SEFI-325864 format. One record per residue: residue number from 1; residue in one letter; x, y, z of N, C-alpha, C, CB in turn. Coordinates in steps of 0.001 Angstrom, whole numbers, plus 500000, padded with zeros to 6 digits. Atoms other than C-alpha are relative to their C-alpha. Glycine has a CB too. Layout:
REM residues N
 vose torvex     nx     ny     nz    cax    cay    caz     cx     cy     cz    cbx    cby    cbz
  NUM      A      X      Y      Z      X      Y      Z      X      Y      Z      X      Y      Z
...
END
This chain:
REM residues 174
 vose torvex     nx     ny     nz    cax    cay    caz     cx     cy     cz    cbx    cby    cbz
    1      M 499914 500165 498576 197496 389934 690583 499539 501301 500674 501443 499620 500423
    2      I 500461 498833 499252 195937 392245 693152 500763 500044 501315 498451 499952 500244
    3      F 499217 499797 498787 198092 393659 695945 499313 501028 500891 501438 500452 499658
    4      A 500478 499053 498996 196698 395279 699091 501208 500456 500795 498902 499363 500935
    5      I 498916 499419 499220 199207 397609 700700 499373 500516 501288 500754 501149 499208
    6      V 500572 499619 498713 198445 397969 704401 501115 500375 500955 499140 498860 500587
    7      G 499024 499649 498979 200156 399338 707469 499532 501202 500783 501363 500274 499377
    8      P 500397 498886 499146 199993 401968 710157 500177 501358 499323 500792 499966 501281
    9      S 499849 498626 500473 199582 405667 709498 501431 500449 500230 499003 500953 500715
   10      G 498631 499510 499889 202962 407247 708831 501048 499014 499516 500285 500358 501410
   11      A 499031 501001 500466 204556 404070 707476 500564 500361 498631 499350 498616 499943
   12      G 499506 499582 501314 204946 405746 704072 499388 499230 498848 501483 499854 499949
   13      K 500651 500799 501044 202490 403633 702093 499863 500777 498698 498626 499537 500469
   14      D 500222 499217 501224 201600 406395 699618 501316 500340 499303 499238 501291 500327
   15      T 498695 499687 500593 205245 407377 699090 500569 498784 499282 500985 500486 501079
   16      L 499454 501211 500616 206291 403797 698394 499165 499561 498804 500077 498870 501025
   17      I 500861 500345 501140 203286 403140 696162 500330 500895 498812 498499 500135 500377
   18      A 499670 499075 501090 204087 406261 694122 501341 499626 499360 500046 501456 500522
   19      G 498701 500402 500533 207705 405133 693761 499920 498709 499201 500995 499841 501125
   20      A 500173 501263 500725 206660 401637 692709 499306 500237 498663 499193 498997 500845
   21      L 500703 499690 501250 204280 403057 690106 500934 500665 498992 498794 500909 500275
   22      A 499050 499343 500901 207046 405240 688680 500976 498986 499409 500771 501107 500745
   23      A 499040 501003 500462 209363 402239 688423 499348 498897 499170 500708 499387 501183
   24      R 500700 501081 500708 206723 399846 687114 498717 500543 499373 499678 498820 500966
   25      P 501177 499432 500657 204366 401502 684621 498917 498966 499693 500414 500678 498725
   26      D 501004 501035 500218 202609 398140 684204 499036 499869 501178 500677 498672 499744
   27      L 500887 500035 498833 201110 398515 687713 498843 500979 499822 500784 500330 501289
   28      R 501150 499094 499991 197630 399989 687977 499624 500280 501452 498785 499391 499210
   29      R 500381 499618 498640 196782 401932 691141 498507 500272 500049 500796 501244 500475
   30      V 501410 499721 499769 193245 401929 692419 499892 501368 500671 499332 498881 500875
   31      R 500279 498684 499407 192009 405433 693135 498828 499810 500959 499675 501100 498889
   32      R 501030 500258 499002 190090 405021 696392 498948 501095 500010 500622 499868 501376
   33      V 501091 499064 499759 186764 406670 697075 499929 500168 501513 498617 499487 499387
   34      I 499947 499727 498564 186801 408374 700498 499027 501118 500331 501439 500373 500448
   35      T 500943 498976 499574 184227 410394 702399 500731 501142 500715 498925 499390 500919
   36      R 499367 498774 499516 186429 413446 702838 500250 500878 498788 501339 499704 500786
   37      P 499777 499104 501136 187044 416510 700710 501299 499671 499275 500021 501452 500468
   38      A 498825 500303 500812 189500 415947 697863 501165 500935 500329 499652 500099 498516
   39      E 498954 499031 499654 191423 419024 699055 500736 499623 501280 499398 501386 500149
   40      A 499414 500380 498715 192328 417200 702284 501455 499591 499890 499215 498878 500608
   41      G 498597 500343 500192 195642 416150 700786 500268 498523 500135 500845 500744 500973
   42      G 499608 501403 499953 197585 412937 700896 499930 499390 498616 499111 499218 500971
   43      E 500096 500705 501275 197067 410369 698169 498959 500637 499082 499659 498533 500236
   44      E 501044 499581 500935 195058 411097 695044 498812 499069 500206 500507 499966 498500
   45      F 501198 500789 499745 191516 409948 695821 498787 500762 499502 499861 499667 501503
   46      E 501262 499361 500369 187915 410662 694900 499246 500311 501283 499147 499090 499043
   47      G 500729 499588 498805 186283 412661 697670 498510 500074 499719 500509 501350 500505
   48      V 501452 500023 500176 182549 412085 698082 499311 500263 501336 499539 498644 499409
   49      S 500803 499819 498794 179778 412871 700538 499606 498633 500566 498735 500854 499699
   50      E 500482 501242 499375 178474 410254 702975 498836 499422 499194 499564 500257 501471
   51      A 501187 500461 500740 175218 410089 700991 500401 499381 498658 499016 501173 499770
   52      D 499564 500532 501288 176995 409575 697656 500713 498661 500195 500929 501007 499282
   53      F 499305 501255 499722 179230 406900 699162 498983 498887 500266 500959 500161 501209
   54      A 501015 501008 499659 176217 405053 700612 499219 499568 498759 499031 500550 501067
   55      R 500722 500332 501229 174378 405236 697279 500828 499079 499122 499631 501272 499229
   56      R 499117 500802 500850 177360 403848 695393 500268 498619 500614 501328 500740 499772
   57      R 499814 501281 499313 177990 401149 698009 498770 499116 499797 500266 500221 501515
   58      D 501241 500765 500135 174337 400072 697881 499746 499547 498564 498827 500830 500486
   59      A 500146 500373 501409 174488 399978 694069 501033 498938 499585 500140 501246 499108
   60      G 499016 501039 500296 177400 397500 694289 501215 500480 499242 499360 498926 499232
   61      E 498849 499466 500737 180035 399830 692818 501346 499622 500605 499899 501490 499926
   62      F 498738 500281 499326 182652 398830 695377 500229 498501 500128 500025 500656 501379
   63      A 499611 501388 499762 184464 395506 695383 500248 499802 501491 501264 499621 499173
   64      L 499657 500039 498586 185473 396351 698942 499752 501380 500581 501480 499553 500219
   65      H 500180 498718 499309 184546 399049 701436 500140 499764 501494 498612 500644 499665
   66      W 499818 500126 498566 185283 399754 705085 499995 501384 500643 501309 499252 500320
   67      P 499886 498752 499247 185025 402431 707772 501328 500039 500754 498816 500155 500984
   68      A 498784 499819 499196 188135 403835 709459 500169 501474 500313 501258 499449 499261
   69      H 499683 498632 499576 188986 406963 711422 498854 500972 499714 501267 500483 499302
   70      G 501157 499137 500226 185435 408341 711030 499674 500241 498540 500222 501301 500660
   71      L 500230 499855 501435 185546 408023 707232 499590 498653 499420 501266 500547 499284
   72      H 500297 501233 500724 184400 405454 704675 500891 499954 498764 498480 499913 499609
   73      Y 499087 500234 501105 186732 403997 702054 499411 498950 499081 501388 499567 500507
   74      G 500486 500980 500956 185818 402164 698874 500996 499739 498889 498697 500454 499416
   75      I 499170 500420 501127 187685 400229 696197 499038 499727 498848 500887 498721 500349
   76      P 500930 500193 501110 185764 400646 692915 500257 498686 499252 500098 501174 499032
   77      R 499932 501291 500688 185031 397289 691319 500599 500161 498601 498599 499364 499908
   78      A 499539 499793 501379 185714 398705 687827 501516 500175 499920 499312 501220 499396
   79      Q 498560 499758 500032 189293 399588 688797 500848 498763 500289 500343 501066 500983
   80      I 499208 501206 499754 190325 396097 689846 499824 498962 498900 499624 499393 501338
   81      D 500214 500911 501115 188925 394345 686798 500991 500299 498886 498558 500104 499479
   82      G 499126 499803 501150 191103 393843 683757 501348 499352 500190 500181 501464 499728
   83      P 498691 500660 499972 194582 392632 682933 501033 500785 500805 500507 499797 498584
   84      G 498877 499348 499332 197800 393378 684760 499864 500023 501510 500147 501400 499497
   85      D 499956 499920 498537 198793 393877 688361 499336 501282 500484 501454 499930 500507
   86      V 500727 498887 499394 196672 396141 690544 500487 500158 501431 498450 499769 499953
   87      I 499527 499705 498654 197765 397843 693752 499038 500998 500638 501463 500557 499979
   88      F 500833 499025 499295 195636 399577 696364 500425 500123 501448 498526 499609 499918
   89      N 499735 499678 498612 196101 401205 699735 498788 499517 500788 500267 501545 500209
   90      G 501121 500609 499290 193958 399059 702021 500041 500245 501490 499971 498532 499744
   91      S 500100 499912 498554 193145 398573 705664 500213 498618 500595 498632 500583 500430
   92      R 499788 501288 499338 194370 395835 707959 498691 499430 500514 500993 500144 501151
   93      A 501278 500458 499454 190902 395671 709513 499067 499448 498923 499316 501136 500731
   94      A 500882 500441 501091 189290 395040 706097 500561 498794 499246 499770 501145 499023
   95      L 499359 501073 500768 191605 392211 705021 499177 498719 499928 501339 499688 500595
   96      R 500819 501212 500045 189257 389372 705959 498930 500138 498921 499348 499723 501378
   97      A 501009 499754 501046 186509 390913 703789 500661 500047 498629 499236 501324 500270
   98      A 499287 499918 501276 189063 391641 701062 500326 498604 499484 501291 500830 500151
   99      R 499655 501361 500408 190192 388010 701006 498751 499257 499515 500664 499235 501170
  100      A 501237 500671 500407 186555 386887 700715 499589 500380 498583 498874 500338 500971
  101      V 500420 499556 501340 185932 388976 697577 501137 499966 498983 499437 501407 500074
  102      L 498821 500036 500867 189480 388840 696173 500876 498832 500451 500796 501365 500047
  103      P 499306 501165 499442 190665 385271 696866 501481 499900 499647 499322 498768 499542
  104      D 498582 500045 500373 194012 385726 695050 500782 501204 500511 500133 499917 498497
  105      L 499373 498798 499464 194828 388887 696993 501338 499679 500657 499072 500679 501003
  106      R 498709 500068 499308 198434 389334 698065 500088 501242 500883 501222 499918 498978
  107      V 499949 498917 499017 199026 391469 701147 501449 500366 500269 499285 499596 501316
  108      I 498679 499478 499657 202066 393660 701714 499810 500984 501154 500699 500691 498757
  109      L 500064 499163 498799 202457 395180 705179 501218 500915 500012 499939 499127 501303
  110      I 498913 499013 499903 204509 398379 705220 499992 500544 501417 499837 501164 498941
  111      T 499920 499546 498624 205735 399381 708629 501309 500753 500240 499877 498812 500962
  112      A 498794 499276 499585 208361 401421 710460 500002 500044 501528 500051 501460 499379
  113      P 499953 499877 498542 209564 401819 714060 499117 501164 500478 501459 500206 500475
  114      D 500903 498974 499459 207277 403895 716315 500580 501406 499932 499656 499676 501430
  115      A 499389 498660 500027 209750 406796 716488 499916 500597 498605 501472 499940 500462
  116      V 500090 499537 501386 209778 407036 712690 498554 500352 499663 500537 498922 499023
  117      L 501420 499715 500240 205964 406826 712538 499603 501325 500637 499117 498862 500549
  118      A 500350 498774 499287 205618 409591 715140 500559 501235 499289 500519 499941 501441
  119      E 499366 498880 500706 208041 411863 713273 499258 500310 498702 501480 499685 499701
  120      R 500705 499796 501271 206252 411348 709952 498597 500555 500226 499920 498685 499218
  121      L 501357 499499 499721 202793 411881 711446 500040 501467 500410 499327 499160 501109
  122      A 499874 498601 499577 203916 415111 713096 500315 500894 498806 501094 500147 501077
  123      A 499618 499208 501169 205465 416321 709827 498827 500234 499057 501128 499314 499253
  124      R 501176 499823 500868 202146 415820 707983 499181 501210 500411 499120 498750 500030
  125      G 500735 498850 499507 200548 418437 710189 498487 499851 499914 500415 501205 499251
  126      R 501445 500207 500133 197081 416870 709836 499338 499585 501310 499727 498952 498947
  127      E 500568 500515 498765 196646 415472 713350 500557 500732 501211 500266 498511 500121
  128      S 499539 499444 498728 196869 416768 716884 500932 498994 500663 498799 500349 500936
  129      A 499113 500905 499265 199349 415296 719347 499210 498807 500535 500703 500746 501160
  130      A 500841 501100 499492 196507 413237 720846 499634 499032 498879 498716 500556 500656
  131      D 500314 500864 501147 195521 411947 717397 501214 499151 499609 499536 500851 498793
  132      I 498773 500735 500340 199131 410966 716709 500211 498865 500998 501235 500952 499988
  133      Q 499841 501049 498993 199306 409063 719992 498997 498870 499786 499839 500583 501406
  134      A 501016 501026 500268 196059 407249 719133 500400 499152 498798 498620 500650 499757
  135      R 499555 500751 501180 197440 406291 715715 501180 499087 500357 500397 500970 498857
  136      L 498862 500828 499595 200672 405037 717302 499535 498802 500832 501018 500838 500798
  137      A 500536 501111 499199 198640 402924 719744 499431 498906 499105 498914 500505 500967
  138      R 500555 500979 500953 197004 401241 716726 501056 499446 499050 498879 500638 499192
  139      A 498973 500393 500966 200292 400831 714831 500332 498513 500067 501258 500808 500228
  140      G 499670 501410 499848 200863 397345 716223 498839 499064 499750 500527 499761 501354
  141      F 501190 500796 500290 197416 396126 715184 500383 498797 499146 498925 500855 499286
  142      A 499617 501228 500707 197871 392513 714115 499089 499754 498803 499955 498792 500952
  143      L 500806 500410 501140 196688 391172 710797 499006 498944 500474 500894 499456 498837
  144      P 500961 501036 499621 193581 388998 710999 500604 498602 499865 498737 500111 499140
  145      E 499512 501376 500034 194220 385331 711678 499791 499407 498608 499284 499140 501069
  146      G 500081 500649 501297 194951 383399 708518 500391 500881 498823 498631 499507 499794
  147      I 499579 499091 501069 196081 386455 706525 501516 500097 500031 499341 501417 500154
  148      A 498542 499924 500106 199688 386143 705400 500380 501273 499266 500576 498754 499272
  149      A 499523 498776 500644 201668 389194 704401 501510 499961 499863 499565 501246 500797
  150      V 498583 499725 500139 205074 390139 703111 500216 501349 500696 500467 500020 498465
  151      T 499745 498762 499261 206527 392802 705418 501117 500795 499338 500361 499695 501468
  152      V 499012 499059 500523 208361 395827 704049 500246 501035 501099 499510 500683 498648
  153      V 499645 499015 498986 210199 397920 706658 500472 501256 499276 501104 499452 500978
  154      N 499684 498720 500636 210293 401554 705554 500547 500946 501073 498732 500615 499292
  155      D 499422 499268 498884 212675 403036 708089 501128 500950 499608 500503 499036 501007
  156      G 498900 499133 500429 215069 405078 705967 499623 500811 498788 501240 499183 499701
  157      A 500206 499205 501213 215437 406813 702636 498887 499383 499154 501312 500099 499178
  158      P 501083 500524 500838 212429 406516 700324 500471 499010 498942 499290 501136 499329
  159      E 499497 500886 501042 214562 404878 697632 500188 498570 500515 501317 500534 499452
  160      R 499811 501332 499412 215380 401991 699960 498651 499326 500229 500784 500096 501330
  161      G 501333 500549 499788 211727 401524 700910 499330 499611 498691 499138 500999 500740
  162      I 500579 500299 501318 210660 401660 697249 500613 498716 499446 500229 501183 499010
  163      A 499331 501230 500479 213246 398993 696359 499449 498780 500729 501541 500091 500205
  164      R 500555 501116 499225 211899 396792 699153 498572 499676 499538 500012 500335 501514
  165      L 501361 500242 500481 208318 397262 697940 500022 499354 498621 499202 501313 499956
  166      L 499897 500598 501331 209301 396493 694348 500358 498514 500086 501046 500747 499162
  167      A 499650 501411 499818 210888 393241 695535 498788 499212 500508 501187 499857 500985
  168      A 501192 500686 499462 207726 392356 697477 498919 499831 498943 499431 500775 501191
  169      L 500986 500086 501080 205630 393001 694359 500360 498929 498977 499868 501343 499308
  170      Q 499553 501043 500931 207598 390306 692543 500397 498744 500796 501204 500509 499126
  171      P 499644 501115 499117 207430 387390 695001 500496 498768 499254 498816 499621 500838
  172      D 499583 501176 500765 207885 384785 692281 501404 500135 499433 499029 499747 498877
  173      R 498666 499760 500560 211129 386387 691136 501056 500159 501076 499985 501232 499125
  174      A 499065 499770 498880 212684 386792 694578 500824 498757 500296 499234 500427 501263
END
């Protein structure tokens, strides 16, 4: 099964994904390709130049790719193939395209109240106050029509959010 984890900036997607991976070693995380320097921090990703990204995209290396926040993101096709459950940090705006190429995709929306998002974004220290306000304005961005998601509210201790994500990753056992 392939799970796309989506949600607004500051919702704690990377923290919850890391916790789920620690609890479930059978999960495979896709290492995204992003057009920003690898030293930029945040999740573990492969940083590439715009030219390298375009070359790889044109060669068909990505099962899915999308632009966001002035960057380009790609999900390497080779990382989603194979047995077992796969999890990736996706984009709400790319879900329609994701569903077209990954018809069995399951979507998990991680979210938190605006006050929590604002606090987390400020603590990251990567954005200006104006950037944080712009991200908060996009936080309520609706999923595309016809895309169903399981919602995980990450509004407290990481352990609680991780437990909620683990439950969402096992919908047939809930």
